[in-house]
C-alpha positions as CSV (number, residue, x, y, z in Angstrom):
1,M,75.1,71.8,116.6
2,K,75.0,71.0,112.9
3,K,78.3,70.4,111.3
4,S,77.6,72.5,108.3
5,N,76.9,75.6,110.4
6,V,80.5,76.0,111.5
7,P,83.0,76.7,108.7
8,E,86.6,75.7,109.3
9,M,87.8,79.4,109.3
10,F,85.6,80.0,112.3
11,I,87.3,77.2,114.2
12,H,90.7,78.7,113.2
13,F,89.5,82.0,114.7
14,L,88.3,80.3,117.9
15,W,91.6,78.6,118.3
16,R,93.7,81.7,117.5
17,Q,91.7,83.8,119.9
18,L,91.0,81.1,122.5
19,C,87.3,82.0,122.3
20,F,85.8,78.7,123.5
21,D,85.2,77.0,126.8
22,L,88.6,76.2,128.2
23,K,87.4,74.3,131.3
24,E,88.8,70.8,131.7
25,L,90.0,70.3,128.1
26,K,90.4,66.6,127.3
27,T,91.3,64.6,124.2
28,T,88.7,62.2,122.9
29,Q,90.7,59.4,124.7
30,G,90.3,61.2,128.1
31,Q,93.7,62.8,128.5
32,L,93.8,66.3,130.1
33,I,94.9,69.1,127.8
34,R,96.7,72.3,129.0
35,L,97.5,75.0,126.5
36,D,101.0,76.5,127.0
37,K,101.2,78.0,123.5
38,T,98.7,77.7,120.7
39,G,101.2,78.3,117.9
40,Y,101.1,80.8,115.1
41,G,99.0,80.7,111.9
42,N,100.7,79.1,108.9
43,A,100.0,80.9,105.6
44,D,101.9,78.3,103.6
45,A,101.3,74.6,102.9
46,G,101.3,72.3,105.9
47,P,99.6,72.3,109.3
48,D,97.4,75.2,110.3
49,F,99.3,76.3,113.4
50,L,103.1,75.9,113.9
51,D,105.3,75.8,117.0
52,A,102.6,75.0,119.5
53,R,103.4,73.8,123.1
54,I,100.7,71.7,124.6
55,W,100.5,69.5,127.7
56,I,98.7,66.3,126.9
57,G,98.4,64.2,130.1
58,E,101.8,64.5,131.9
59,T,103.8,65.2,128.7
60,L,104.6,68.6,127.2
61,W,104.5,68.3,123.5
62,A,106.1,70.8,121.0
63,G,104.8,70.7,117.4
64,N,102.0,71.7,115.2
65,V,98.2,71.8,115.3
66,E,95.8,70.9,112.5
67,I,92.2,72.1,112.3
68,H,89.2,70.6,110.5
69,V,85.4,70.5,110.8
70,L,85.4,66.7,110.7
71,S,88.3,64.6,111.7
72,S,87.9,62.5,108.6
73,E,89.0,65.5,106.5
74,W,92.5,64.5,107.5
75,Y,92.2,61.6,105.1
76,L,90.2,63.6,102.5
77,H,93.1,66.0,102.3
78,K,95.6,63.2,102.1
79,H,97.6,64.3,105.2
80,Q,98.3,60.7,106.1
81,D,100.7,60.6,103.1
82,D,102.4,64.0,103.7
83,P,105.5,64.1,105.8
84,A,104.8,67.8,106.6
85,Y,102.1,66.5,109.0
86,D,104.3,64.1,110.9
87,N,104.8,66.6,113.7
88,V,101.1,67.4,114.4
89,I,100.6,67.0,118.1
90,L,96.9,67.9,118.3
91,H,94.0,67.7,115.9
92,V,91.3,70.3,116.7
93,V,87.9,69.5,115.2
94,L,84.3,70.3,115.5
95,T,83.4,66.6,115.4
96,E,85.5,63.4,115.5
97,D,83.8,61.1,113.1
98,R,86.9,59.0,112.6
99,P,90.1,58.4,114.6
100,V,93.2,59.7,112.8
101,I,96.4,57.7,112.5
102,S,99.5,59.6,111.4
103,R,101.8,58.6,108.6
104,I,104.3,57.3,111.2
105,G,101.6,55.1,112.8
106,W,100.4,56.9,116.0
107,R,97.0,58.1,116.9
108,I,96.9,61.8,116.9
109,P,95.3,63.3,120.1
110,C,92.0,65.0,119.2
111,L,90.2,67.9,120.8
112,V,86.5,68.2,119.9
113,L,85.0,71.7,120.2
114,E,81.4,70.9,119.3
115,D,80.0,71.6,122.7
116,R,82.5,74.3,123.6
117,I,81.7,76.9,120.8
118,P,79.9,80.1,122.0
119,K,76.6,79.9,120.2
120,E,76.0,83.7,120.3
121,A,79.3,84.4,118.6
122,L,78.5,81.8,115.9
123,R,75.1,83.4,115.4
124,M,76.7,86.8,115.0
125,Y,79.1,85.4,112.4
126,H,76.3,83.8,110.4
127,R,74.3,87.1,110.5
128,W,77.3,88.9,109.0
129,M,77.8,86.3,106.3
130,N,74.2,86.6,105.3
131,S,74.0,90.4,105.8
132,R,73.1,92.7,102.9
133,H,74.2,95.8,104.7
134,W,77.0,97.8,103.1
135,V,79.1,96.8,106.1
136,A,78.0,93.7,107.8
137,C,79.0,94.7,111.3
138,Q,77.9,98.3,111.1
139,S,75.5,98.0,114.0
140,G,78.4,97.1,116.3
141,L,81.0,99.6,115.1
142,A,80.2,102.0,117.9
143,D,81.5,99.3,120.4
144,F,84.9,99.1,118.8
145,P,87.4,101.3,120.8
146,T,88.6,104.4,118.9
147,L,92.2,103.8,119.7
148,R,92.0,100.3,118.3
149,L,90.2,101.5,115.2
150,N,92.9,104.1,114.5
151,L,95.6,101.4,115.0
152,W,93.7,99.1,112.6
153,L,93.4,101.9,110.0
154,D,97.1,102.6,110.3
155,R,97.8,98.9,109.5
156,L,95.3,99.0,106.6
157,L,96.9,102.0,105.1
158,V,100.2,100.1,105.0
159,E,98.4,97.2,103.4
160,R,96.9,99.6,100.8
161,L,100.3,101.0,99.9
162,E,101.8,97.6,99.7
163,D,99.1,96.6,97.2
164,R,99.5,99.9,95.2
165,V,103.2,99.5,94.7
166,G,102.8,96.1,93.0
167,G,102.8,97.6,89.5
168,M,105.8,99.8,90.3
169,S,107.7,96.8,91.6
170,R,107.1,95.0,88.4
171,L,108.3,98.0,86.4
172,L,111.4,98.2,88.6
173,E,112.2,94.6,87.8
174,K,111.5,95.1,84.1
175,H,113.7,98.2,83.9
176,T,116.5,96.6,86.1
177,G,116.3,99.1,88.9
178,N,116.0,102.3,86.9
179,W,114.0,104.4,89.4
180,E,113.9,107.4,87.1
181,R,112.3,105.4,84.4
182,V,109.8,103.8,86.8
183,F,108.7,107.1,88.2
184,M,108.2,108.6,84.7
185,I,106.1,105.6,83.5
186,S,104.1,105.8,86.7
187,M,103.5,109.5,86.2
188,F,102.3,108.8,82.7
189,R,99.9,106.2,84.0
190,G,98.6,108.6,86.6
191,F,98.0,111.2,83.9
192,G,95.8,108.7,82.1
193,L,93.5,108.1,85.1
194,K,91.9,104.7,85.2
195,V,90.5,104.9,81.7
196,N,93.7,105.6,79.9
197,A,96.4,104.4,82.3
198,D,97.4,101.4,80.2
199,A,97.5,103.6,77.0
200,M,99.7,106.1,78.8
201,E,102.0,103.3,79.9
202,M,102.3,102.0,76.4
203,L,103.1,105.6,75.2
204,A,105.9,106.0,77.8
205,E,107.3,102.6,77.0
206,S,107.4,103.4,73.3
207,I,109.9,106.3,73.8
208,P,113.6,105.6,74.7
209,D,114.9,107.5,77.7
210,K,117.9,108.8,75.8
211,L,115.7,110.4,73.2
212,L,113.8,112.4,75.8
213,D,117.0,113.5,77.4
214,R,118.3,114.6,74.0
215,I,115.4,116.8,73.1
216,R,114.0,117.9,76.5
217,D,115.2,121.5,75.9
218,R,113.2,121.6,72.5
219,P,109.6,121.9,73.5
220,F,108.1,121.6,70.0
221,E,110.0,118.4,69.3
222,L,109.0,117.0,72.7
223,E,105.3,117.6,71.7
224,A,105.9,116.0,68.3
225,I,107.5,112.9,69.8
226,L,104.9,112.4,72.6
227,L,101.8,113.2,70.6
228,G,103.1,111.5,67.5
229,Q,103.9,108.3,69.4
230,S,100.4,108.4,70.9
231,G,98.9,108.1,67.4
232,L,96.6,111.0,68.1
233,I,98.0,113.4,65.4
234,P,95.3,113.4,62.7
235,E,96.3,112.0,59.3
236,N,94.8,115.1,57.6
237,P,95.6,118.0,59.9
238,E,93.2,120.9,59.9
239,D,95.5,123.7,61.2
240,S,99.1,124.8,60.8
241,Y,100.2,123.6,64.3
242,S,98.9,120.1,63.6
243,S,100.5,120.1,60.1
244,K,103.9,121.2,61.5
245,L,103.7,118.8,64.3
246,S,102.9,115.9,61.9
247,E,105.9,116.8,59.7
248,S,108.2,117.1,62.7
249,Y,107.1,113.7,64.0
250,Q,107.5,112.0,60.7
251,F,111.1,113.2,60.5
252,L,111.9,112.3,64.1
253,A,110.2,108.9,63.9
254,Y,112.2,108.0,60.7
255,K,115.4,109.3,62.3
256,H,115.0,107.4,65.6
257,K,113.2,104.3,64.2
258,L,110.0,104.9,66.3
259,K,106.7,103.2,65.9
260,A,103.5,104.9,67.2
261,I,101.0,103.1,69.3
262,S,97.5,102.7,67.9
263,R,95.1,105.6,68.4
264,V,92.3,103.1,69.1
265,V,93.7,102.4,72.6
266,W,92.6,105.9,73.8
267,K,89.2,106.4,75.4
268,F,87.3,109.7,75.6
269,S,83.9,108.7,76.9
270,R,82.9,110.1,80.3
271,L,86.1,112.2,80.4
272,R,86.0,115.9,81.1
273,P,87.6,117.9,78.3
274,S,90.6,118.9,80.5
275,A,91.3,115.2,80.9
276,F,91.4,114.4,77.2
277,P,94.6,112.5,76.3
278,A,96.1,115.1,74.0
279,V,95.9,117.8,76.6
280,R,97.4,115.6,79.3
281,I,100.2,114.5,76.9
282,A,101.0,118.2,76.1
283,R,101.3,118.9,79.8
284,L,103.7,115.9,80.2
285,A,105.8,117.4,77.4
286,A,105.9,120.8,79.1
287,M,106.9,119.2,82.4
288,I,109.7,117.2,80.8
289,N,110.9,120.4,79.2
290,Q,110.8,122.4,82.5
291,Y,112.0,119.7,84.9
292,P,115.1,117.6,83.8
293,H,114.9,115.2,86.7
294,W,111.4,114.4,87.9
295,M,112.3,111.9,90.5
296,R,114.9,114.0,92.2
297,T,112.6,116.9,92.2
298,V,109.8,114.9,93.9
299,L,112.1,113.2,96.4
300,E,113.2,116.7,97.6
301,M,109.6,118.0,98.0
302,R,108.5,118.8,101.5
303,S,104.7,118.7,101.2
304,P,101.9,117.8,98.7
305,S,101.6,121.5,97.9
306,D,105.1,121.3,96.3
307,F,103.8,118.7,93.9
308,F,100.7,120.8,93.1
309,D,103.2,123.6,92.1
310,F,105.1,121.0,90.1
311,L,102.1,120.4,87.9
312,Q,101.6,124.1,87.2
313,V,103.6,124.4,84.0
314,E,102.6,126.6,81.1
315,L,101.3,124.7,78.1
316,S,102.2,125.7,74.6
317,P,99.8,128.3,73.1
318,Y,97.9,125.8,71.0
319,W,97.0,123.6,74.0
320,Q,95.8,126.6,76.0
321,K,92.9,126.9,73.6
322,H,92.3,123.3,72.4
323,F,91.2,120.1,74.1
324,R,91.7,118.1,70.9
325,F,93.4,118.5,67.6
326,G,91.5,120.9,65.4
327,Q,88.8,121.9,68.0
328,F,89.4,125.5,69.1
329,S,87.8,126.6,72.4
330,E,88.1,130.2,73.6
331,K,87.0,129.0,77.1
332,A,89.3,126.0,77.3
333,D,90.5,125.5,80.8
334,T,93.3,123.0,80.6
335,N,94.8,123.7,84.1
336,P,95.0,120.7,86.4
337,G,92.4,120.9,89.1
338,K,93.2,120.3,92.8
339,E,91.2,117.1,93.0
340,W,93.1,115.6,90.0
341,A,96.4,116.8,91.5
342,K,95.4,115.1,94.8
343,V,94.6,111.9,93.0
344,L,98.1,111.9,91.4
345,V,99.7,112.4,94.8
346,L,97.7,109.5,96.3
347,N,98.0,107.1,93.3
348,V,101.6,107.9,92.1
349,V,103.7,110.0,94.3
350,I,103.0,108.6,97.8
351,P,103.2,104.9,96.6
352,F,106.5,105.7,94.9
353,L,107.9,107.4,98.0
354,F,106.8,104.4,100.0
355,L,108.4,101.8,97.6
356,Y,111.6,103.8,97.1
357,G,112.0,104.2,100.9
358,R,111.5,100.5,101.6
359,Q,113.7,99.3,98.7
360,T,116.6,101.6,99.5
361,G,116.4,101.5,103.2
362,Q,115.5,105.2,103.6
363,E,112.9,105.2,106.3
364,Q,112.5,108.9,106.0
365,M,110.9,108.4,102.6
366,V,108.4,105.9,104.0
367,N,107.6,108.3,106.8
368,K,107.2,111.1,104.3
369,A,104.7,109.0,102.3
370,L,102.7,108.3,105.5
371,S,102.9,112.0,106.6
372,W,101.6,113.2,103.2
373,M,98.6,111.0,103.7
374,D,97.8,112.8,106.9
375,Q,98.3,116.2,105.4
376,L,95.7,115.7,102.6
377,P,92.0,115.6,103.2
378,A,90.1,112.4,102.4
379,E,88.8,112.0,98.9
380,D,85.1,112.7,98.2
381,N,83.7,109.5,96.7
382,R,80.9,107.1,97.4
383,V,82.9,104.6,99.5
384,I,84.3,107.3,101.8
385,R,81.0,109.1,102.1
386,S,79.4,105.8,103.2
387,W,82.2,105.2,105.8
388,K,81.8,108.8,107.2
389,S,78.3,107.8,108.3
390,L,79.9,105.1,110.5
391,I,83.4,106.2,111.5
392,D,85.5,109.3,111.6
393,V,87.3,109.7,108.2
394,Q,89.1,113.0,107.9
395,T,92.5,112.5,106.3
396,A,93.5,110.9,103.0
397,G,95.3,108.2,105.0
398,Q,92.1,107.3,106.8
399,G,90.2,107.4,103.5
400,Q,92.6,105.1,101.8
401,A,92.6,102.7,104.7
402,A,88.8,102.8,104.8
403,I,88.6,102.0,101.0
404,H,91.1,99.1,101.5
405,L,89.0,97.8,104.4
406,W,85.8,97.8,102.4
407,K,87.2,96.3,99.2
408,N,89.5,93.7,100.8
409,Y,87.6,92.7,104.0
410,C,84.0,93.9,104.0
411,Q,83.1,93.0,100.4
412,K,84.9,89.7,100.7
413,K,83.3,88.9,104.1
414,R,86.8,88.4,105.7
415,C,85.3,89.4,109.1
416,L,87.4,86.9,111.0
417,E,90.6,88.4,109.6
418,C,89.5,92.0,110.4
419,R,90.4,93.4,113.8
420,I,86.9,94.9,114.1
421,G,85.2,91.6,113.4
422,Q,87.6,89.7,115.8
423,H,86.9,92.2,118.6
424,L,83.1,92.1,118.2
425,I,82.8,88.3,117.9
426,G,85.4,87.9,120.6
427,D,83.3,90.2,122.9
428,Q,80.2,88.2,122.0
429,A,82.0,84.9,122.9
430,R,83.4,86.2,126.1
431,G,79.9,87.3,127.2
432,S,78.2,84.1,126.3
433,G,78.3,82.3,129.7
434,F,81.8,81.0,129.9
435,A,83.7,84.3,130.2
436,K,85.2,83.6,133.6
437,R,86.3,80.1,132.6
438,H,87.7,81.4,129.4
439,Q,89.7,84.2,131.0
440,A,91.1,81.9,133.6
441,G,92.5,79.6,131.0
442,K,93.4,82.2,128.4
443,Q,96.5,83.5,130.2
444,K,98.3,80.2,129.8
445,G,97.1,79.5,126.3
446,R,98.3,82.8,124.9
447,E,101.1,82.5,122.4
């Protein structure tokens, strides 16, 4: 078997899953090996597997396991100079091309897997790595048990949420634990969708909390502050509303020492008129006026439909007939659509509930976030439509998990870290001629 055909991560997988011929394991010096405990994977610096328990000859060793394709990589990686590798009790390699002497002067026992690797499993792995299919393992998905798929999707959903709350966590640190402020900024970002999320965050950050609290019961001043700070009010207004708004903003900006963000940060291309920034900002102003405490209101909601109602505020008369300043439209429909409302729930509300519940120890909030995922239907986009031809995707939670699977595992060819890939390659290995020997030894080698 050619050395270059077996990547190190494949050997990691074989060791973790014990998917190799376990009959009469011996070191390259002829000592019998019995696996009591293979150890757990180390994600940090140091040996690959920690806390292993392995019989070598008549001695039970407790320590760590290091894995390489070639044994000489021990020296290539300078392990002989690193004290972190002093407690390595077994070197697992594809080929031993050089004996390894540890930093403390003893020859580390070596297990060679070159003739023990299930070739069919390796061929499957290479097919996946070279596959141009949308999902490399799609032909084998039907063989993955439904129960295990659902459990994997549940785990992927949590991973997805953990990824999504990263920005909120940074905001929480920036604003020293001010949850209300974090939720407001996150809502502003959500209102901007992908194209204007950063601009919306800049807008929210440019307005002090105390100022909004002071004027929240004065709707026109709220619009003046928000639209003025956005930089979207025209320099030469074309109608009376815009003129009055500009005058009000100039006064308030001088009084409160405000500086507007640049209008050039806003994008309009490929946006529906109802998603134009000025209309969205006018809706935010109306919501601030109607709901004094956004976060508390959302935390008390019982279902996603409560949030849909939360968005149904009445805009000021001008923004009921305009998408942009100075552009009257008798047929203007500025009401939020259900799809956009659902996107806000998925991208803002549920991640916030999840983070808030975890950070404050309120498990009911975490459960609410996951429950809301199950109450909403899956989004309709290209990724989810493609998945629906392969697996059952009904709920928003399944959809979000499937998106995460595709973006973070399938596209990156992380098949050996995916439970589907592990199962399918493991099945191939166990059916490749050494299944009985493998199963007999596996019971002892399990962690």
